[in-house]
N, C-alpha and C positions, 0 to 999 in steps of 0.2 A: 217806858219800863218796858223791860222785857221780853218774846216773847216766849219765852220761859216763864215766864210768870205769871200772861197773860192766861198761856195753859192750860198750867199747877193752876192759877184759881180759877178757871171753868171745869175741871173736874174735880177739885175736893164743893165747889158747887154740886152739880152733883154727880156727885157722890153721898153729900146731904138729902142732896132733891127724894134718888136711892131708897136713904136709909129712912128718912119717913115719909114714902111709899109703904114698908118694909115692915113700922109701926103703925102705921093703917093698919093691914092684910094683915099685921100676926096679930093684932088687936092690939099693943105691946108701944102702951103711952112715951116710955121710958126711950126705945125708941126714938119716936116720932121726932118724941123730942130734942133730942142728939142729932139727929137731922138737918131738921130744924140752927138749931146754936150750929152748925158746918157749916148752914148755907150762909149764914150770918158773919159770920168769919171769912165764911170766900169775899162777901162781899163788901165787907170791914178790906181784908189786905188788897179788895179790884179797888177802891174806893180811893188807899192812901199811895196806889202805883198812882191814880188817875192826876195828885195830885204835884206829886212828883213829872209825870208827864208837863203840865202847865209849868212848871216853874226852870223845867227842861230845856223846850221851848219858843 
């Protein structure tokens, strides 16, 4: 996995955490759910990249 992919996935995960926290703070369940969804997508991308790395190495 390229370093830029790792950074991108980490940024996406952090943005999801921030969105979830903002949703909790503002009592906005939709934003909170979107944040959790963003984190899940970032985790899946990270897992996919790790699988690719396992087959390359």
